[in-house]
Each structure stands twice: as C-alpha cells, then as structure tokens.
C-alpha positions in Angstrom: 11.6 -8.3 -22.4 11.9 -10.1 -19.1 11.7 -9.0 -15.5 15.0 -8.0 -13.8 14.8 -9.3 -10.2 17.8 -7.1 -9.2 16.1 -4.0 -10.3 12.8 -5.0 -8.6 14.6 -5.8 -5.4 16.4 -2.4 -5.4 13.1 -0.6 -5.8 11.4 -2.7 -3.1 14.3 -2.4 -0.6 14.6 1.4 -0.9 10.8 1.6 -0.3 11.0 -0.7 2.7 13.9 1.2 4.3 12.3 4.6 3.8 9.0 3.4 5.4 10.9 1.9 8.3 12.6 5.3 8.7 9.2 6.9 8.5 7.9 4.6 11.2 10.8 5.6 13.5 10.0 9.3 13.0 6.3 8.5 13.9 7.3 6.6 17.0 9.4 9.5 18.1 6.4 11.8 17.8 7.7 13.8 14.8 4.8 12.7 12.5 1.3 13.4 13.8 -1.9 11.4 13.3 -2.3 8.0 11.9 0.4 6.6 9.6 -0.6 4.0 6.9 2.5 2.2 5.8 2.7 0.2 2.5 5.1 -2.5 4.0 4.0 -5.7 2.3 2.8 -4.1 -0.9 6.3 -3.5 -2.4 6.1 -6.4 -4.9 2.7 -5.1 -6.3 4.0 -1.5 -6.6 7.4 -2.4 -8.0 6.0 -4.9 -10.5 3.7 -2.3 -11.9 5.6 1.0 -11.6 8.6 -0.6 -13.4 6.6 -0.5 -16.7 5.7 3.2 -16.4 7.4 5.9 -18.5 7.2 9.6 -19.1 3.6 10.7 -19.7 2.1 7.9 -17.7 0.1 8.8 -14.6 -0.7 7.3 -11.2 -3.7 7.6 -9.0 -2.8 6.5 -5.5 -4.6 5.7 -2.3 -3.6 6.6 1.3 -0.5 4.4 1.0 1.3 6.3 -1.7 4.9 6.5 -0.4 6.2 3.4 -2.2 4.7 4.2 -5.6 6.0 7.8 -5.5 9.5 6.8 -4.4 9.7 4.0 -7.1 8.5 6.5 -9.7 11.4 8.8 -8.9 10.1 11.3 -6.2 12.8 12.7 -3.9 12.6 10.8 -0.6 13.7 13.8 1.3 10.7 15.8 0.0 8.4 12.9 0.9 9.7 12.8 4.5 9.5 16.6 4.9 5.9 16.4 3.7 5.0 13.8 6.3 6.7 16.0 8.9 4.5 18.9 7.9 7.4 21.1 6.9 7.2 23.9 4.3 9.8 22.3 2.1 7.8 19.1 1.7 6.5 17.6 -1.5 3.3 19.6 -1.2 4.5 22.4 1.1 3.7 20.4 4.2 0.0 20.7 3.6 -0.9 17.2 2.6 0.7 14.8 5.0 1.2 11.1 4.0 -2.4 10.5 2.7 -2.5 13.4 0.2 0.7 13.4 -1.8 0.9 15.1 -5.2 3.7 15.3 -7.7 2.8 17.3 -10.8 6.0 16.4 -12.7 5.2 12.7 -12.2 1.5 13.1 -13.0 0.7 11.5 -9.6 -2.1 12.3 -7.1 -3.3 10.5 -4.0 -6.3 10.7 -1.8 -7.4 9.4 1.6 -10.9 8.9 0.4 -11.5 5.1 -0.1 -12.1 4.4 -3.8 -11.0 7.8 -5.0 -8.3 6.2 -7.1 -10.9 4.9 -9.5 -12.2 8.3 -10.7 -8.7 9.8 -10.6 -7.4 7.0 -12.7 -10.1 7.3 -15.3 -9.5 11.1 -15.5 -5.8 10.5 -16.0 -6.5 7.9 -18.6 -8.9 10.1 -20.5 -6.3 12.9 -20.5 -3.7 10.5 -21.7 -5.9 9.4 -24.6 -6.6 13.0 -25.6 -3.2 14.6 -25.0 -0.6 11.8 -24.8 -1.6 8.9 -27.1 0.2 5.7 -26.0 0.4 6.8 -22.4 -1.5 5.0 -19.6 -2.8 5.5 -16.1 -2.7 3.2 -13.1 -5.2 3.4 -10.2 -4.1 1.8 -6.9 -6.6 0.8 -4.3 -7.5 -1.8 -1.7 -10.2 -4.5 -2.1 -12.5 -2.6 0.3 -12.7 0.2 -2.3 -14.5 -2.2 -4.7 -17.6 -1.7 -2.6 -17.6 2.0 -3.3 -20.0 3.1 -6.0 -17.5 5.5 -7.7 -15.1 2.6 -8.2 -17.7 0.5 -10.1 -18.7 3.6 -12.1 -15.0 4.0 -13.0 -14.7 0.4 -14.1 -17.8 0.8 -16.2 -16.8 4.1 -17.9 -13.2 2.8 -18.6 -14.7 -0.2 -20.3 -17.2 1.7 -22.3 -14.6 4.2 -23.5 -11.8 1.7 -23.7 -9.6 3.9 -21.6 -5.9 3.1 -21.1 -6.0 2.4 -17.4 -4.8 -0.4 -15.1 -7.0 -0.9 -12.0 -4.6 -2.4 -9.4 -6.4 -3.9 -6.5 -4.1 -4.6 -3.5 -6.1 -7.2 -1.6 -4.8 -8.0 1.9 -8.1 -9.5 3.1 -8.8 -6.8 5.6 -11.0 -3.7 5.4 -9.4 -1.7 8.2 -10.0 -4.1 11.1 -12.9 -6.1 9.5 -12.2 -9.2 7.4 -13.2 -8.3 3.8 -15.0 -11.6 3.3 -17.5 -10.5 6.0 -18.5 -7.4 4.1 -18.0 -8.1 0.4 -20.5 -10.3 -1.5 -19.6 -12.3 -4.6 -16.2 -12.4 -6.4 -14.3 -9.2 -7.2 -12.9 -10.6 -10.4 -16.3 -11.5 -11.7 -17.6 -8.1 -10.6 -15.0 -6.4 -12.8 -15.7 -8.8 -15.7 -19.4 -8.1 -15.4 -18.6 -4.4 -16.1 -16.6 -5.3 -19.2 -13.1 -5.2 -17.6 -10.9 -8.2 -18.0 -9.6 -9.5 -14.6 -6.2 -11.0 -13.9 -5.3 -12.6 -10.5 -1.7 -12.6 -9.4 0.4 -13.4 -6.3 1.0 -10.0 -4.9 4.0 -11.3 -2.9 5.8 -12.3 -6.1 7.4 -9.2 -7.7 8.3 -11.1 -10.9 4.8 -12.5 -11.3 3.3 -9.1 -10.8 5.7 -7.6 -13.3 4.7 -10.2 -15.9 1.0 -9.6 -15.4 1.4 -5.9 -15.4 3.4 -6.0 -18.6 0.5 -7.7 -20.5 -2.1 -5.3 -19.0 -0.1 -2.2 -19.7 0.7 -3.3 -23.2 -3.0 -3.9 -23.7 -3.8 -0.4 -22.5 -1.2 1.3 -24.7 -2.5 -0.5 -27.7 -6.0 1.0 -27.3 -7.6 -2.3 -26.2 -8.8 -0.8 -22.9 -8.6 -1.4 -19.1 -7.6 -4.4 -17.0 -8.4 -5.2 -13.4 -5.3 -6.7 -11.7 -6.2 -8.5 -8.5 -3.0 -8.8 -6.4 -3.2 -10.5 -3.0 -0.7 -9.2 -0.5 -0.3 -8.8 3.3 0.0 -5.4 5.2 2.7 -6.3 7.6 1.7 -3.5 10.0 -2.0 -3.9 9.7 -4.2 -1.1 8.6 -2.1 1.6 10.4 1.1 1.8 12.4 0.5 1.2 16.0 -2.5 -1.2 15.6 -3.3 -2.2 19.1 -3.5 -6.0 18.6 -0.3 -6.1 16.6 1.5 -4.2 19.5 0.1 -6.7 22.0 1.3 -9.7 20.1 4.8 -8.2 19.5 5.3 -7.0 23.1 2.8 -8.6 25.5 4.7 -7.7 28.7 4.6 -4.0 27.8 1.2 -3.7 26.1 -0.8 -6.4 28.0 -1.3 -4.6 31.3 -2.8 -1.6 29.5 -5.4 -3.7 27.9 -6.0 -6.3 30.6 -6.6 -3.8 33.4 -9.6 -2.1 32.0 -11.1 -5.5 30.9 -10.7 -6.9 34.3 -12.2 -3.9 36.0 -15.2 -4.0 33.7 -15.7 -7.7 34.2 -15.6 -7.5 38.0 -17.7 -4.3 38.3 -20.9 -5.1 40.3 -24.3 -4.6 38.8 -25.0 -3.8 35.2 -25.1 -6.6 32.7 -22.3 -9.1 33.5 -23.3 -11.4 30.6 -22.6 -8.6 28.1 -19.3 -7.7 29.8 -18.2 -11.3 29.6 -19.1 -11.4 26.0 -16.9 -8.4 25.4 -14.0 -10.1 27.0 -14.5 -13.2 24.8 -14.6 -10.9 21.8 -11.3 -9.3 22.7 -9.7 -12.8 23.4 -11.0 -14.0 20.0 -9.4 -11.0 18.3 -6.1 -11.7 20.0 -6.1 -15.3 18.9 -7.0 -14.3 15.4 -4.0 -11.9 15.4 -1.7 -14.7 16.5 -2.8 -16.7 13.4 -2.7 -13.6 11.2 -0.6 -14.0 8.0 1.1 -10.7 8.9 3.1 -12.7 11.4 4.4 -15.2 8.9 7.9 -14.2 7.6 7.1 -16.0 4.3 4.6 -13.2 3.5 7.3 -10.6 3.4 7.8 -9.8 -0.4 11.1 -8.1 0.1 12.7 -11.1 2.0 11.1 -13.4 -0.5 12.7 -11.8 -3.5 16.0 -11.4 -1.7 16.2 -15.1 -1.1 16.3 -15.6 -4.9 19.3 -13.4 -5.5 22.5 -15.5 -5.6 25.4 -12.9 -5.9 26.4 -12.0 -2.4 28.9 -9.3 -3.4 26.3 -7.6 -5.6 23.6 -7.9 -3.0 25.9 -6.4 -0.4 26.7 -3.4 -2.6 23.0 -2.9 -3.5 21.9 -3.0 0.1 24.7 -0.7 1.2 23.8 1.9 -1.4 20.1 1.7 -0.6 20.7 2.1 3.2 23.0 5.1 2.6 20.5 6.8 0.3 17.8 6.5 3.0 20.0 7.7 5.8 21.0 10.7 3.7 17.4 11.4 2.9 16.4 11.4 6.6 19.4 13.6 7.5 18.5 16.1 4.8 14.8 16.2 5.9 15.4 16.2 9.6 19.0 17.3 10.4 18.4 17.2 14.1 17.6 13.5 13.9 20.9 12.8 12.2 22.7 14.4 15.1 
C-alpha cells in the first residue's frame, strides 16, 4: 500500500479552506475569544488520519478542526459549534477548543498535554473492547513538559497499548521558543520511557503517511506505542490575530497602535528610563525575529508544497472546485446570513 498524494491533498485543501472561512468569521466578530487555527499542520494530520478506520479513536488538542474534518465530521456542525449555536457539534457549548464526536470516538481538550491521558484511555478501551483498533493522541512539543504526558508514555509502554503519540512540533510554546524552555531531546525522552521515536518532516504529507503507516501497523499488531515527532510551522502563530504577525503583514495599519505607546513610555520624564529603553529594544528584537520567522516562508506551507507535486491540471482544477464549493455550502448552511 502506497500513499495517494491526490487523496492527501484533497483532505488538506478542505481543511485549509474551512479554517480560512473560520478565520473570516472570527475577523467579522462572529466567533468570540481566541481562535487557534491548525493551518500548517495539515500534512501531519492528513498523513495520520488517512490510516484510521472504524473503531479507531482520536485524542485532540486545542487545534482539533482539521483532524475532525478529515475523519468525516460535518463541517457545518463544526462551524456552528465555533459560533456557539445550539445546532453545533456539541450543542454550542464547547467552542473550538473542546470538540467532541461520539460517533467518531474523538475528544479534544484545551488543557496542554491532556491528549496523552485521553489517548491512553482510548487505547486501553480499544484493547479491551475492539482488538485491532488504535488510538492517536495529538499534541504540541510544549506538552512534553507536562507530567501527565510522560506518565502516559510510560503507561502505554508498560502495557503495550495501541496508541500513536503524534507530536506536532512548531518550535514555539505559545510565544516562547521551545528550545528556551525544554531541556534535552524529546525523542530520547520518549525512548527513555520505552516508546520508540520516529522523526519525520511534518511539511511532507507523504513522508508522514509512510511513518504513520509503520507506527499504526505496529500498534494494531500488539507491539505497543510509537512517538511520532513531526516538525511543522503554525502559519498564524499560536493564535489568530497574534500582534507581531499582524504588524509584519500590515505595518501601516498596525504600527501606529504599537509605536505610540512605546514612544510615550520612552519619552515620559522620571522613572527608570534605562528599563523603558530596554523594553523598546525587547519589542524591536521580537519584531526582527518575526521577520525571520519560518511562518513567513512560503516553502513552509504544506498544502502548497504538495500541490506543486500534482501534475494533472484538469484533475487539480476539479478537485479544487469541489473542495471550494463544499466549504462555501458548509458556511452557508451554518450561517445563512453570511451567505446573503
């Protein structure tokens, strides 16, 4: 069995289009609170979810939209949930960080690292009730510093549970570089707990598919868990509307709102001018770091990267037309007034 790039691209494109539509609803003020998009993670999700079948389970983090959509959840129900509407996936009670789908054996949580215990629980249930089924736990690299995640890895190894621990590593723990707060090597950490670790390019859907195939086959055979370390890039940063990303994309609009308070602080008489100047330098350094951020490099977009490998223009056109129409219809069904 080999990876089908067309199938993977279809999954990834639909996910990207739905999240872009979600972003527009958020920008229009129809979705409240923070919004954590999974744009940039599509190759990781598609490469893994493509191997799942009935009876398999997923434990998701606060970026669960892509996995649910690729697993078969109704996009209209997902949108209505984010809008807080009664007809949403969870009755409008969960929002985008707490999505549940009983029929798909899927649960998500906004608690960092919670995917570990949930994944282990799903895997134990699979072993007891649905032999041959597996569970997947999705989380970011920052979650590896949570005690419950390491306990989950340990228990899964001791009991040889059928679970794939999928670490989506974008190098950032919210707005802090992960390297500044994580000691040692994550792969060695997993291996020290008895869980084999595999590193894969999380921007390459086919490579993820191949690595996931081996890990999931291993789990189904009763050989135990695997730690899949996939490096990716969150194209929107930790959350939609991240201030530095807005500044870089639209400096004329966003710059005055940031520069004004900084200038007033720096020129204010008295106090501690040295500390105020240090604050300005800190902000300037953050802006320069954002300019060099891999999120700004088009080569780090997994959807565009896979699209460039597809060589049948007519088939590509039809696929993209169908995907676009599906998302437009989903938005229209969820928010009829938006369609008008």
